[in-house]
N, CA, C, O and the ligand as a Tripos MOL2 file, in Angstrom:
@<TRIPOS>MOLECULE
protein
  277   275    70     0     0
PROTEIN
NO_CHARGES

@<TRIPOS>ATOM
      1 N         101.5390   80.4530  114.8520 N.3       1 MET1
      2 CA        101.1940   81.0270  113.5640 C.3       1 MET1
      3 C          99.6930   80.9350  113.2910 C.2       1 MET1
      4 O          99.0100   79.9990  113.7070 O.2       1 MET1
      5 N          99.2210   81.9370  112.5820 N.am      2 PHE2
      6 CA         97.8260   81.9480  112.1870 C.3       2 PHE2
      7 C          97.7440   81.9340  110.6670 C.2       2 PHE2
      8 O          98.6410   82.4170  109.9760 O.2       2 PHE2
      9 N          96.6710   81.3830  110.1700 N.am      3 VAL3
     10 CA         96.4630   81.3760  108.7290 C.3       3 VAL3
     11 C          95.2260   82.2040  108.3940 C.2       3 VAL3
     12 O          94.2430   82.2350  109.1350 O.2       3 VAL3
     13 N          95.3170   82.8690  107.2530 N.am      4 VAL4
     14 CA         94.2020   83.6710  106.7680 C.3       4 VAL4
     15 C          93.6620   82.9870  105.5150 C.2       4 VAL4
     16 O          94.4210   82.5870  104.6320 O.2       4 VAL4
     17 N          92.3690   82.8640  105.4580 N.am      5 PHE5
     18 CA         91.7580   82.2070  104.3080 C.3       5 PHE5
     19 C          90.4000   82.8410  104.0410 C.2       5 PHE5
     20 O          89.9520   83.7320  104.7630 O.2       5 PHE5
     21 N          89.7700   82.3630  103.0010 N.am      6 ARG6
     22 CA         88.5040   82.9280  102.6170 C.3       6 ARG6
     23 C          87.4160   81.8630  102.5910 C.2       6 ARG6
     24 O          87.5930   80.7850  102.0250 O.2       6 ARG6
     25 N          86.3140   82.1800  103.2020 N.am      7 CYS7
     26 CA         85.1620   81.2810  103.1750 C.3       7 CYS7
     27 C          84.5240   81.3700  101.7930 C.2       7 CYS7
     28 O          84.7280   82.3420  101.0650 O.2       7 CYS7
     29 N          83.7550   80.3530  101.4420 N.am      8 SER8
     30 CA         83.1040   80.3670  100.1290 C.3       8 SER8
     31 C          82.0580   81.4710  100.0230 C.2       8 SER8
     32 O          81.6210   81.8030   98.9220 O.2       8 SER8
     33 N          81.6550   82.0410  101.1490 N.am      9 CYS9
     34 CA         80.7000   83.1550  101.1220 C.3       9 CYS9
     35 C          81.3970   84.4720  100.8080 C.2       9 CYS9
     36 O          80.7420   85.4830  100.5540 O.2       9 CYS9
     37 N          82.7350   84.4580  100.8250 N.am     10 GLY10
     38 CA         83.4760   85.6660  100.4940 C.3      10 GLY10
     39 C          84.1180   86.3520  101.6830 C.2      10 GLY10
     40 O          84.9450   87.2490  101.5150 O.2      10 GLY10
     41 N          83.7450   85.9370  102.8790 N.am     11 ARG11
     42 CA         84.3480   86.5300  104.0700 C.3      11 ARG11
     43 C          85.7800   86.0350  104.2350 C.2      11 ARG11
     44 O          86.1060   84.8960  103.9020 O.2      11 ARG11
     45 N          86.6110   86.9050  104.7490 N.am     12 HIS12
     46 CA         87.9650   86.4970  105.0920 C.3      12 HIS12
     47 C          88.0160   86.1780  106.5750 C.2      12 HIS12
     48 O          87.4740   86.9010  107.4110 O.2      12 HIS12
     49 N          88.6790   85.0800  106.8690 N.am     13 LEU13
     50 CA         88.7330   84.6090  108.2470 C.3      13 LEU13
     51 C          90.1570   84.2450  108.5930 C.2      13 LEU13
     52 O          90.9950   84.0430  107.7140 O.2      13 LEU13
     53 N          90.4220   84.1640  109.8930 N.am     14 TYR14
     54 CA         91.7180   83.6450  110.3050 C.3      14 TYR14
     55 C          91.5240   82.6430  111.4210 C.2      14 TYR14
     56 O          90.4980   82.6140  112.1010 O.2      14 TYR14
     57 N          92.5390   81.8310  111.5820 N.am     15 SER15
     58 CA         92.4350   80.7520  112.5490 C.3      15 SER15
     59 C          93.8320   80.3040  112.9440 C.2      15 SER15
     60 O          94.7690   80.4370  112.1560 O.2      15 SER15
     61 N          93.9840   79.7770  114.1480 N.am     16 PRO16
     62 CA         95.2950   79.2160  114.4970 C.3      16 PRO16
     63 C          95.6470   78.1210  113.4990 C.2      16 PRO16
     64 O          94.7940   77.3490  113.0620 O.2      16 PRO16
     65 N          96.9050   78.0790  113.1610 N.am     17 GLU17
     66 CA         97.3770   77.1390  112.1440 C.3      17 GLU17
     67 C          97.0490   75.6860  112.4910 C.2      17 GLU17
     68 O          96.7950   74.8670  111.6080 O.2      17 GLU17
     69 N          97.0560   75.3870  113.7660 N.am     18 ASP18
     70 CA         96.8400   73.9970  114.1630 C.3      18 ASP18
     71 C          95.3650   73.6280  114.3370 C.2      18 ASP18
     72 O          95.0420   72.4960  114.7000 O.2      18 ASP18
     73 N          94.4840   74.5750  114.0800 N.am     19 ALA19
     74 CA         93.0600   74.2640  114.1730 C.3      19 ALA19
     75 C          92.6490   73.4000  112.9830 C.2      19 ALA19
     76 O          93.2140   73.5100  111.8950 O.2      19 ALA19
     77 N          91.6680   72.5490  113.2040 N.am     20 LYS20
     78 CA         91.2160   71.6670  112.1270 C.3      20 LYS20
     79 C          90.1870   72.3610  111.2430 C.2      20 LYS20
     80 O          90.2210   72.2730  110.0160 O.2      20 LYS20
     81 N          89.2820   73.0460  111.9080 N.am     21 THR21
     82 CA         88.2030   73.6980  111.1680 C.3      21 THR21
     83 C          87.9380   75.0760  111.7570 C.2      21 THR21
     84 O          88.3440   75.3860  112.8780 O.2      21 THR21
     85 N          87.2550   75.8830  110.9790 N.am     22 ARG22
     86 CA         86.8690   77.2110  111.4480 C.3      22 ARG22
     87 C          85.4690   77.4510  110.9190 C.2      22 ARG22
     88 O          85.2100   77.2860  109.7270 O.2      22 ARG22
     89 N          84.5760   77.8390  111.7990 N.am     23 THR23
     90 CA         83.2100   78.1140  111.3680 C.3      23 THR23
     91 C          83.0390   79.6030  111.1230 C.2      23 THR23
     92 O          83.3170   80.4310  111.9900 O.2      23 THR23
     93 N          82.5840   79.9180  109.9460 N.am     24 CYS24
     94 CA         82.3530   81.3000  109.5330 C.3      24 CYS24
     95 C          81.0520   81.8010  110.1470 C.2      24 CYS24
     96 O          80.1730   81.0020  110.4710 O.2      24 CYS24
     97 N          80.9190   83.1280  110.3130 N.am     25 PRO25
     98 CA         79.6220   83.6640  110.7760 C.3      25 PRO25
     99 C          78.4590   83.2770  109.8690 C.2      25 PRO25
    100 O          77.3060   83.3030  110.3010 O.2      25 PRO25
    101 N          78.7410   82.9190  108.6270 N.am     26 CYS26
    102 CA         77.6630   82.5020  107.7120 C.3      26 CYS26
    103 C          77.1810   81.0960  108.0280 C.2      26 CYS26
    104 O          76.1570   80.6540  107.5070 O.2      26 CYS26
    105 N          77.9170   80.3920  108.8820 N.am     27 GLY27
    106 CA         77.4820   79.0560  109.2660 C.3      27 GLY27
    107 C          78.2410   77.9300  108.5930 C.2      27 GLY27
    108 O          78.1190   76.7700  108.9870 O.2      27 GLY27
    109 N          79.0210   78.2680  107.5820 N.am     28 LYS28
    110 CA         79.7690   77.2360  106.8820 C.3      28 LYS28
    111 C          81.0510   76.8990  107.6290 C.2      28 LYS28
    112 O          81.7800   77.7890  108.0660 O.2      28 LYS28
    113 N          81.3120   75.6310  107.7670 N.am     29 ARG29
    114 CA         82.5440   75.2150  108.4170 C.3      29 ARG29
    115 C          83.5950   74.9040  107.3540 C.2      29 ARG29
    116 O          83.3750   74.1070  106.4410 O.2      29 ARG29
    117 N          84.7340   75.5560  107.5040 N.am     30 THR30
    118 CA         85.8170   75.3470  106.5500 C.3      30 THR30
    119 C          86.8610   74.4270  107.1690 C.2      30 THR30
    120 O          87.3040   74.6440  108.2970 O.2      30 THR30
    121 N          87.2420   73.4140  106.4310 N.am     31 THR31
    122 CA         88.3240   72.5360  106.8560 C.3      31 THR31
    123 C          89.6310   73.1570  106.3980 C.2      31 THR31
    124 O          89.8780   73.3070  105.2020 O.2      31 THR31
    125 N          90.4590   73.5140  107.3590 N.am     32 LEU32
    126 CA         91.6630   74.2810  107.0270 C.3      32 LEU32
    127 C          92.6170   73.5400  106.0990 C.2      32 LEU32
    128 O          93.2740   74.1550  105.2580 O.2      32 LEU32
    129 N          92.6930   72.2420  106.2490 N.am     33 SER33
    130 CA         93.6220   71.4970  105.4080 C.3      33 SER33
    131 C          93.1680   71.4550  103.9530 C.2      33 SER33
    132 O          93.9440   71.1080  103.0630 O.2      33 SER33
    133 N          91.9080   71.8110  103.7190 N.am     34 LYS34
    134 CA         91.3820   71.7280  102.3530 C.3      34 LYS34
    135 C          91.1530   73.0940  101.7280 C.2      34 LYS34
    136 O          90.7400   73.1980  100.5740 O.2      34 LYS34
    137 N          91.4230   74.1310  102.4930 N.am     35 THR35
    138 CA         91.1690   75.4560  101.9540 C.3      35 THR35
    139 C          92.4680   76.1020  101.5010 C.2      35 THR35
    140 O          93.5570   75.6760  101.8870 O.2      35 THR35
    141 N          92.3410   77.1270  100.6830 N.am     36 ARG36
    142 CA         93.5200   77.8080  100.1970 C.3      36 ARG36
    143 C          93.9250   78.9020  101.1780 C.2      36 ARG36
    144 O          93.1480   79.8160  101.4510 O.2      36 ARG36
    145 N          95.1190   78.8070  101.6980 N.am     37 VAL37
    146 CA         95.6030   79.7980  102.6510 C.3      37 VAL37
    147 C          96.0950   81.0320  101.8990 C.2      37 VAL37
    148 O          96.9320   80.9360  101.0010 O.2      37 VAL37
    149 N          95.5640   82.1820  102.2780 N.am     38 LEU38
    150 CA         95.9160   83.4200  101.5940 C.3      38 LEU38
    151 C          97.1530   84.0670  102.1910 C.2      38 LEU38
    152 O          97.9430   84.6930  101.4850 O.2      38 LEU38
    153 N          97.3130   83.9100  103.4900 N.am     39 ALA39
    154 CA         98.4410   84.5500  104.1630 C.3      39 ALA39
    155 C          98.6930   83.8830  105.4980 C.2      39 ALA39
    156 O          97.8280   83.2010  106.0480 O.2      39 ALA39
    157 N          99.8810   84.0910  106.0010 N.am     40 ASN40
    158 CA        100.2240   83.6100  107.3440 C.3      40 ASN40
    159 C         100.5290   84.8100  108.2170 C.2      40 ASN40
    160 O         101.0150   85.8360  107.7400 O.2      40 ASN40
    161 N         100.2400   84.6730  109.4980 N.am     41 ALA41
    162 CA        100.5110   85.7690  110.4220 C.3      41 ALA41
    163 C         101.1130   85.2210  111.7060 C.2      41 ALA41
    164 O         100.8840   84.0720  112.0830 O.2      41 ALA41
    165 N         101.8800   86.0630  112.3610 N.am     42 GLU42
    166 CA        102.5530   85.6610  113.6010 C.3      42 GLU42
    167 C         101.5900   85.3970  114.7440 C.2      42 GLU42
    168 O         101.7620   84.4560  115.5190 O.2      42 GLU42
    169 N         100.5750   86.2440  114.8350 N.am     43 ASP43
    170 CA         99.6350   86.1060  115.9440 C.3      43 ASP43
    171 C          98.2380   86.5710  115.5210 C.2      43 ASP43
    172 O          98.0300   87.0220  114.3940 O.2      43 ASP43
    173 N          97.3040   86.4520  116.4390 N.am     44 ALA44
    174 CA         95.9140   86.7780  116.1230 C.3      44 ALA44
    175 C          95.7520   88.2400  115.7200 C.2      44 ALA44
    176 O          94.9260   88.5710  114.8700 O.2      44 ALA44
    177 N          96.5360   89.0970  116.3320 N.am     45 ARG45
    178 CA         96.4260   90.5210  116.0270 C.3      45 ARG45
    179 C          96.8490   90.8060  114.5940 C.2      45 ARG45
    180 O          96.1730   91.5260  113.8600 O.2      45 ARG45
    181 N          97.9820   90.2270  114.2120 N.am     46 ALA46
    182 CA         98.4630   90.4060  112.8420 C.3      46 ALA46
    183 C          97.4860   89.7920  111.8450 C.2      46 ALA46
    184 O          97.2370   90.3510  110.7770 O.2      46 ALA46
    185 N          96.9410   88.6400  112.2070 N.am     47 ALA47
    186 CA         95.9830   87.9810  111.3220 C.3      47 ALA47
    187 C          94.7350   88.8500  111.1510 C.2      47 ALA47
    188 O          94.1930   88.9650  110.0520 O.2      47 ALA47
    189 N          94.2960   89.4510  112.2370 N.am     48 GLY48
    190 CA         93.1370   90.3260  112.1940 C.3      48 GLY48
    191 C          93.3720   91.5320  111.2930 C.2      48 GLY48
    192 O          92.4780   91.9800  110.5760 O.2      48 GLY48
    193 N          94.5960   92.0410  111.3510 N.am     49 GLU49
    194 CA         94.9740   93.1660  110.4910 C.3      49 GLU49
    195 C          94.8890   92.7790  109.0210 C.2      49 GLU49
    196 O          94.3570   93.5270  108.2010 O.2      49 GLU49
    197 N          95.4130   91.6170  108.7030 N.am     50 ILE50
    198 CA         95.4020   91.1480  107.3140 C.3      50 ILE50
    199 C          93.9690   90.9760  106.8270 C.2      50 ILE50
    200 O          93.6230   91.3760  105.7150 O.2      50 ILE50
    201 N          93.1410   90.3730  107.6820 N.am     51 VAL51
    202 CA         91.7420   90.1800  107.3120 C.3      51 VAL51
    203 C          91.0700   91.5230  107.0490 C.2      51 VAL51
    204 O          90.3020   91.6820  106.1000 O.2      51 VAL51
    205 N          91.3770   92.4770  107.9110 N.am     52 ARG52
    206 CA         90.7690   93.8000  107.7580 C.3      52 ARG52
    207 C          91.1700   94.4250  106.4230 C.2      52 ARG52
    208 O          90.3430   95.0090  105.7230 O.2      52 ARG52
    209 N          92.4380   94.2930  106.0880 N.am     53 LYS53
    210 CA         92.9130   94.8520  104.8220 C.3      53 LYS53
    211 C          92.2770   94.1490  103.6340 C.2      53 LYS53
    212 O          91.9360   94.7800  102.6340 O.2      53 LYS53
    213 N          92.1240   92.8500  103.7510 N.am     54 LEU54
    214 CA         91.5010   92.0990  102.6630 C.3      54 LEU54
    215 C          90.0580   92.5300  102.4810 C.2      54 LEU54
    216 O          89.5800   92.6680  101.3540 O.2      54 LEU54
    217 N          89.3690   92.7410  103.5850 N.am     55 GLN55
    218 CA         87.9690   93.1490  103.5150 C.3      55 GLN55
    219 C          87.8370   94.5480  102.9160 C.2      55 GLN55
    220 O          86.8750   94.8520  102.2100 O.2      55 GLN55
    221 N          88.8210   95.3870  103.2130 N.am     56 LEU56
    222 CA         88.7550   96.7630  102.7250 C.3      56 LEU56
    223 C          88.8590   96.8430  101.2100 C.2      56 LEU56
    224 O          88.1810   97.6470  100.5710 O.2      56 LEU56
    225 N          89.6960   96.0210  100.6550 N.am     57 GLY57
    226 CA         89.8290   96.0940   99.2040 C.3      57 GLY57
    227 C          90.5580   94.9110   98.6170 C.2      57 GLY57
    228 O          91.7440   94.7050   98.8710 O.2      57 GLY57
    229 N          89.8570   94.1550   97.8500 N.am     58 GLU58
    230 CA         90.4730   92.9990   97.2030 C.3      58 GLU58
    231 C          91.4410   93.4650   96.1220 C.2      58 GLU58
    232 O          92.3880   92.7620   95.7700 O.2      58 GLU58
    233 N          91.1870   94.6550   95.6060 N.am     59 HIS59
    234 CA         91.9140   95.0910   94.4180 C.3      59 HIS59
    235 C          93.0980   95.9900   94.7290 C.2      59 HIS59
    236 O          94.0820   96.0060   93.9900 O.2      59 HIS59
    237 N          93.0080   96.7260   95.8010 N.am     60 GLY60
    238 CA         94.0830   97.6590   96.0910 C.3      60 GLY60
    239 C          94.8370   97.2810   97.3430 C.2      60 GLY60
    240 O          94.7770   97.9940   98.3440 O.2      60 GLY60
    241 N          95.5390   96.1820   97.3010 N.am     61 MET61
    242 CA         96.2420   95.7500   98.4930 C.3      61 MET61
    243 C          97.6680   96.3050   98.5150 C.2      61 MET61
    244 O          98.6340   95.5600   98.3490 O.2      61 MET61
    245 N          97.7890   97.5830   98.7140 N.am     62 THR62
    246 CA         99.1070   98.1980   98.7370 C.3      62 THR62
    247 C          99.7830   97.9150  100.0710 C.2      62 THR62
    248 O          99.1780   98.0260  101.1370 O.2      62 THR62
    249 N         101.0190   97.5570   99.9790 N.am     63 GLY63
    250 CA        101.7740   97.3010  101.1820 C.3      63 GLY63
    251 C         101.4250   95.9790  101.8500 C.2      63 GLY63
    252 O         101.8490   95.7060  102.9730 O.2      63 GLY63
    253 N         100.6760   95.1940  101.1700 N.am     64 PHE64
    254 CA        100.2830   93.9150  101.7360 C.3      64 PHE64
    255 C         100.8670   92.7770  100.8990 C.2      64 PHE64
    256 O         100.6840   92.7010   99.6840 O.2      64 PHE64
    257 N         101.5690   91.9100  101.5970 N.am     65 LYS65
    258 CA        102.1680   90.7830  100.8780 C.3      65 LYS65
    259 C         101.2960   89.5570  101.0250 C.2      65 LYS65
    260 O         101.1360   89.0330  102.1270 O.2      65 LYS65
    261 N         100.7450   89.1050   99.9510 N.am     66 SER66
    262 CA         99.9280   87.9030  100.0200 C.3      66 SER66
    263 C         100.7850   86.6990   99.6660 C.2      66 SER66
    264 O         101.8020   86.8140   98.9820 O.2      66 SER66
    265 N         100.3620   85.5760  100.1350 N.am     67 ALA67
    266 CA        101.1080   84.3510   99.8500 C.3      67 ALA67
    267 C         100.9470   83.9710   98.3980 C.2      67 ALA67
    268 O          99.8310   83.8960   97.8850 O.2      67 ALA67
    269 N         102.0450   83.7350   97.7480 N.am     68 LYS68
    270 CA        101.9810   83.3050   96.3570 C.3      68 LYS68
    271 C         101.7630   81.7980   96.3080 C.2      68 LYS68
    272 O         102.4380   81.0230   96.9860 O.2      68 LYS68
    273 N         100.8100   81.4210   95.4910 N.am     69 LEU69
    274 CA        100.4820   80.0040   95.4420 C.3      69 LEU69
    275 C         100.8500   79.3920   94.1030 C.2      69 LEU69
    276 O         100.6390   78.1970   93.8920 O.2      69 LEU69
    277 ZN         81.1950   82.2220  105.2120 Zn       70 ZN70
@<TRIPOS>BOND
     1     1     2 1
     2     2     3 1
     3     3     4 2
     4     3     5 am
     5     5     6 1
     6     6     7 1
     7     7     8 2
     8     7     9 am
     9     9    10 1
    10    10    11 1
    11    11    12 2
    12    11    13 am
    13    13    14 1
    14    14    15 1
    15    15    16 2
    16    15    17 am
    17    17    18 1
    18    18    19 1
    19    19    20 2
    20    19    21 am
    21    21    22 1
    22    22    23 1
    23    23    24 2
    24    23    25 am
    25    25    26 1
    26    26    27 1
    27    27    28 2
    28    27    29 am
    29    29    30 1
    30    30    31 1
    31    31    32 2
    32    31    33 am
    33    33    34 1
    34    34    35 1
    35    35    36 2
    36    35    37 am
    37    37    38 1
    38    38    39 1
    39    39    40 2
    40    39    41 am
    41    41    42 1
    42    42    43 1
    43    43    44 2
    44    43    45 am
    45    45    46 1
    46    46    47 1
    47    47    48 2
    48    47    49 am
    49    49    50 1
    50    50    51 1
    51    51    52 2
    52    51    53 am
    53    53    54 1
    54    54    55 1
    55    55    56 2
    56    55    57 am
    57    57    58 1
    58    58    59 1
    59    59    60 2
    60    59    61 am
    61    61    62 1
    62    62    63 1
    63    63    64 2
    64    63    65 am
    65    65    66 1
    66    66    67 1
    67    67    68 2
    68    67    69 am
    69    69    70 1
    70    70    71 1
    71    71    72 2
    72    71    73 am
    73    73    74 1
    74    74    75 1
    75    75    76 2
    76    75    77 am
    77    77    78 1
    78    78    79 1
    79    79    80 2
    80    79    81 am
    81    81    82 1
    82    82    83 1
    83    83    84 2
    84    83    85 am
    85    85    86 1
    86    86    87 1
    87    87    88 2
    88    87    89 am
    89    89    90 1
    90    90    91 1
    91    91    92 2
    92    91    93 am
    93    93    94 1
    94    94    95 1
    95    95    96 2
    96    95    97 am
    97    97    98 1
    98    98    99 1
    99    99   100 2
   100    99   101 am
   101   101   102 1
   102   102   103 1
   103   103   104 2
   104   103   105 am
   105   105   106 1
   106   106   107 1
   107   107   108 2
   108   107   109 am
   109   109   110 1
   110   110   111 1
   111   111   112 2
   112   111   113 am
   113   113   114 1
   114   114   115 1
   115   115   116 2
   116   115   117 am
   117   117   118 1
   118   118   119 1
   119   119   120 2
   120   119   121 am
   121   121   122 1
   122   122   123 1
   123   123   124 2
   124   123   125 am
   125   125   126 1
   126   126   127 1
   127   127   128 2
   128   127   129 am
   129   129   130 1
   130   130   131 1
   131   131   132 2
   132   131   133 am
   133   133   134 1
   134   134   135 1
   135   135   136 2
   136   135   137 am
   137   137   138 1
   138   138   139 1
   139   139   140 2
   140   139   141 am
   141   141   142 1
   142   142   143 1
   143   143   144 2
   144   143   145 am
   145   145   146 1
   146   146   147 1
   147   147   148 2
   148   147   149 am
   149   149   150 1
   150   150   151 1
   151   151   152 2
   152   151   153 am
   153   153   154 1
   154   154   155 1
   155   155   156 2
   156   155   157 am
   157   157   158 1
   158   158   159 1
   159   159   160 2
   160   159   161 am
   161   161   162 1
   162   162   163 1
   163   163   164 2
   164   163   165 am
   165   165   166 1
   166   166   167 1
   167   167   168 2
   168   167   169 am
   169   169   170 1
   170   170   171 1
   171   171   172 2
   172   171   173 am
   173   173   174 1
   174   174   175 1
   175   175   176 2
   176   175   177 am
   177   177   178 1
   178   178   179 1
   179   179   180 2
   180   179   181 am
   181   181   182 1
   182   182   183 1
   183   183   184 2
   184   183   185 am
   185   185   186 1
   186   186   187 1
   187   187   188 2
   188   187   189 am
   189   189   190 1
   190   190   191 1
   191   191   192 2
   192   191   193 am
   193   193   194 1
   194   194   195 1
   195   195   196 2
   196   195   197 am
   197   197   198 1
   198   198   199 1
   199   199   200 2
   200   199   201 am
   201   201   202 1
   202   202   203 1
   203   203   204 2
   204   203   205 am
   205   205   206 1
   206   206   207 1
   207   207   208 2
   208   207   209 am
   209   209   210 1
   210   210   211 1
   211   211   212 2
   212   211   213 am
   213   213   214 1
   214   214   215 1
   215   215   216 2
   216   215   217 am
   217   217   218 1
   218   218   219 1
   219   219   220 2
   220   219   221 am
   221   221   222 1
   222   222   223 1
   223   223   224 2
   224   223   225 am
   225   225   226 1
   226   226   227 1
   227   227   228 2
   228   227   229 am
   229   229   230 1
   230   230   231 1
   231   231   232 2
   232   231   233 am
   233   233   234 1
   234   234   235 1
   235   235   236 2
   236   235   237 am
   237   237   238 1
   238   238   239 1
   239   239   240 2
   240   239   241 am
   241   241   242 1
   242   242   243 1
   243   243   244 2
   244   243   245 am
   245   245   246 1
   246   246   247 1
   247   247   248 2
   248   247   249 am
   249   249   250 1
   250   250   251 1
   251   251   252 2
   252   251   253 am
   253   253   254 1
   254   254   255 1
   255   255   256 2
   256   255   257 am
   257   257   258 1
   258   258   259 1
   259   259   260 2
   260   259   261 am
   261   261   262 1
   262   262   263 1
   263   263   264 2
   264   263   265 am
   265   265   266 1
   266   266   267 1
   267   267   268 2
   268   267   269 am
   269   269   270 1
   270   270   271 1
   271   271   272 2
   272   271   273 am
   273   273   274 1
   274   274   275 1
   275   275   276 2
@<TRIPOS>SUBSTRUCTURE
     1 MET1         2 RESIDUE 1 A MET
     2 PHE2         6 RESIDUE 1 A PHE
     3 VAL3        10 RESIDUE 1 A VAL
     4 VAL4        14 RESIDUE 1 A VAL
     5 PHE5        18 RESIDUE 1 A PHE
     6 ARG6        22 RESIDUE 1 A ARG
     7 CYS7        26 RESIDUE 1 A CYS
     8 SER8        30 RESIDUE 1 A SER
     9 CYS9        34 RESIDUE 1 A CYS
    10 GLY10       38 RESIDUE 1 A GLY
    11 ARG11       42 RESIDUE 1 A ARG
    12 HIS12       46 RESIDUE 1 A HIS
    13 LEU13       50 RESIDUE 1 A LEU
    14 TYR14       54 RESIDUE 1 A TYR
    15 SER15       58 RESIDUE 1 A SER
    16 PRO16       62 RESIDUE 1 A PRO
    17 GLU17       66 RESIDUE 1 A GLU
    18 ASP18       70 RESIDUE 1 A ASP
    19 ALA19       74 RESIDUE 1 A ALA
    20 LYS20       78 RESIDUE 1 A LYS
    21 THR21       82 RESIDUE 1 A THR
    22 ARG22       86 RESIDUE 1 A ARG
    23 THR23       90 RESIDUE 1 A THR
    24 CYS24       94 RESIDUE 1 A CYS
    25 PRO25       98 RESIDUE 1 A PRO
    26 CYS26      102 RESIDUE 1 A CYS
    27 GLY27      106 RESIDUE 1 A GLY
    28 LYS28      110 RESIDUE 1 A LYS
    29 ARG29      114 RESIDUE 1 A ARG
    30 THR30      118 RESIDUE 1 A THR
    31 THR31      122 RESIDUE 1 A THR
    32 LEU32      126 RESIDUE 1 A LEU
    33 SER33      130 RESIDUE 1 A SER
    34 LYS34      134 RESIDUE 1 A LYS
    35 THR35      138 RESIDUE 1 A THR
    36 ARG36      142 RESIDUE 1 A ARG
    37 VAL37      146 RESIDUE 1 A VAL
    38 LEU38      150 RESIDUE 1 A LEU
    39 ALA39      154 RESIDUE 1 A ALA
    40 ASN40      158 RESIDUE 1 A ASN
    41 ALA41      162 RESIDUE 1 A ALA
    42 GLU42      166 RESIDUE 1 A GLU
    43 ASP43      170 RESIDUE 1 A ASP
    44 ALA44      174 RESIDUE 1 A ALA
    45 ARG45      178 RESIDUE 1 A ARG
    46 ALA46      182 RESIDUE 1 A ALA
    47 ALA47      186 RESIDUE 1 A ALA
    48 GLY48      190 RESIDUE 1 A GLY
    49 GLU49      194 RESIDUE 1 A GLU
    50 ILE50      198 RESIDUE 1 A ILE
    51 VAL51      202 RESIDUE 1 A VAL
    52 ARG52      206 RESIDUE 1 A ARG
    53 LYS53      210 RESIDUE 1 A LYS
    54 LEU54      214 RESIDUE 1 A LEU
    55 GLN55      218 RESIDUE 1 A GLN
    56 LEU56      222 RESIDUE 1 A LEU
    57 GLY57      226 RESIDUE 1 A GLY
    58 GLU58      230 RESIDUE 1 A GLU
    59 HIS59      234 RESIDUE 1 A HIS
    60 GLY60      238 RESIDUE 1 A GLY
    61 MET61      242 RESIDUE 1 A MET
    62 THR62      246 RESIDUE 1 A THR
    63 GLY63      250 RESIDUE 1 A GLY
    64 PHE64      254 RESIDUE 1 A PHE
    65 LYS65      258 RESIDUE 1 A LYS
    66 SER66      262 RESIDUE 1 A SER
    67 ALA67      266 RESIDUE 1 A ALA
    68 LYS68      270 RESIDUE 1 A LYS
    69 LEU69      274 RESIDUE 1 A LEU
    70 ZN70       277 GROUP 0 **** ****
């Protein structure tokens, strides 16, 4: 499983669920256990799709199921 989350810079990123940290292109390292997970995906491809959709529009996420927190 992969998790999708958002860096404090606003970028959406994904990472394997068992990873401890993920470094964003902005240089900030996010600790996965401390960040808010936006969505889960079966594999890297699905996670990439979700990230792409999130980047396309925060407001019009039609057909996209986000994790309710
Ligand atoms: Zn960032």
